[in-house]
C-alpha positions, 0 to 999 in steps of 0.5 A: 807478084801478080795475083791469078787470074782465072781465065773463063771457062767458055774460052778455055774449052773453045783452045783446049778445043783448037789444041786436040784438033792441032788448029791453034796459033801461036799466041793462044798456043802459050796461052793455055800452055800458061793456063794447064800449068797455073791449074798444075801447080793450084792443083798441088797447092790444094792437095797439099794443103789438104794434107795437112790438116788431115793428119792421118798415118795414110799421109805420110805414106802417101807422100809426094804423091799429089804431084802424080794426081794433078799430073793427071787431071791437068795434061794426060787426061786431055791427051796432051805431052806433060812439058820438061820439070814441069814440078819446078815450075811449080816450087817458085 
Protein backbone atom coordinates (compact mmCIF):
# COMPACT_ATOMS: atom_id res chain seq x y z
CA UNK A 1 0.00 0.00 0.00
CA UNK A 2 1.32 3.41 -0.94
CA UNK A 3 1.90 6.06 1.64
CA UNK A 4 -0.01 9.31 1.15
CA UNK A 5 2.19 11.83 -0.61
CA UNK A 6 0.88 15.33 -0.48
CA UNK A 7 1.08 17.51 -3.55
CA UNK A 8 2.82 20.81 -2.89
CA UNK A 9 0.49 23.77 -2.43
CA UNK A 10 1.87 25.72 -5.37
CA UNK A 11 1.04 22.98 -7.86
CA UNK A 12 -2.29 22.25 -6.17
CA UNK A 13 -3.40 25.88 -6.38
CA UNK A 14 -2.26 26.06 -9.99
CA UNK A 15 -4.40 23.03 -10.89
CA UNK A 16 -7.40 24.48 -9.09
CA UNK A 17 -7.09 27.73 -11.04
CA UNK A 18 -6.81 25.81 -14.31
CA UNK A 19 -9.92 23.79 -13.51
CA UNK A 20 -11.88 26.93 -12.62
CA UNK A 21 -10.90 28.48 -15.95
CA UNK A 22 -11.71 25.15 -17.68
CA UNK A 23 -8.30 25.03 -19.32
CA UNK A 24 -7.00 21.90 -17.65
CA UNK A 25 -5.58 18.89 -19.46
CA UNK A 26 -6.97 15.40 -18.93
CA UNK A 27 -3.82 14.25 -17.13
CA UNK A 28 -3.88 17.22 -14.74
CA UNK A 29 -7.60 16.82 -14.22
CA UNK A 30 -7.15 13.22 -13.06
CA UNK A 31 -4.27 14.28 -10.85
CA UNK A 32 -6.39 16.98 -9.24
CA UNK A 33 -9.32 14.61 -8.76
CA UNK A 34 -7.11 12.14 -6.93
CA UNK A 35 -5.71 14.89 -4.75
CA UNK A 36 -9.17 16.22 -3.86
CA UNK A 37 -10.27 12.70 -2.99
CA UNK A 38 -7.23 12.22 -0.75
CA UNK A 39 -7.88 15.50 1.03
CA UNK A 40 -11.55 14.61 1.51
CA UNK A 41 -10.73 11.21 3.02
CA UNK A 42 -8.03 12.70 5.22
CA UNK A 43 -10.48 15.32 6.48
CA UNK A 44 -13.00 12.64 7.42
CA UNK A 45 -10.39 10.56 9.24
CA UNK A 46 -9.22 13.59 11.23
CA UNK A 47 -12.74 14.53 12.27
CA UNK A 48 -13.58 10.97 13.28
CA UNK A 49 -10.39 10.76 15.28
CA UNK A 50 -11.09 13.99 17.16
CA UNK A 51 -14.60 12.78 17.95
CA UNK A 52 -13.19 9.60 19.50
CA UNK A 53 -10.91 11.59 21.77
CA UNK A 54 -13.67 14.00 22.82
CA UNK A 55 -16.36 11.97 24.51
CA UNK A 56 -19.26 14.31 25.09
CA UNK A 57 -22.99 14.07 24.59
CA UNK A 58 -22.84 16.30 21.51
CA UNK A 59 -20.70 13.82 19.55
CA UNK A 60 -23.34 11.10 19.88
CA UNK A 61 -25.97 13.35 18.29
CA UNK A 62 -23.72 14.41 15.43
CA UNK A 63 -22.76 10.95 14.23
CA UNK A 64 -21.90 11.12 10.54
CA UNK A 65 -21.63 14.90 10.45
CA UNK A 66 -18.03 14.73 9.24
CA UNK A 67 -19.18 13.86 5.69
CA UNK A 68 -21.03 17.11 4.87
CA UNK A 69 -18.41 19.18 6.70
CA UNK A 70 -15.56 17.78 4.62
CA UNK A 71 -17.63 17.77 1.44
CA UNK A 72 -18.22 21.49 1.86
CA UNK A 73 -14.62 22.32 2.68
CA UNK A 74 -13.07 20.30 -0.16
CA UNK A 75 -15.55 20.46 -3.06
CA UNK A 76 -18.39 22.95 -2.57
CA UNK A 77 -16.26 25.93 -1.45
CA UNK A 78 -14.18 25.51 -4.61
CA UNK A 79 -17.37 25.22 -6.70
CA UNK A 80 -16.48 21.78 -8.05
CA UNK A 81 -18.94 19.02 -8.82
CA UNK A 82 -19.00 16.31 -6.19
CA UNK A 83 -18.15 12.83 -7.54
CA UNK A 84 -20.68 10.04 -7.10
CA UNK A 85 -20.22 7.70 -4.14
CA UNK A 86 -17.29 9.64 -2.72
CA UNK A 87 -18.06 8.32 0.77
CA UNK A 88 -17.53 4.72 -0.31
CA UNK A 89 -14.04 5.42 -1.60
CA UNK A 90 -12.88 6.52 1.86
CA UNK A 91 -14.05 3.40 3.66
CA UNK A 92 -11.21 1.22 2.36
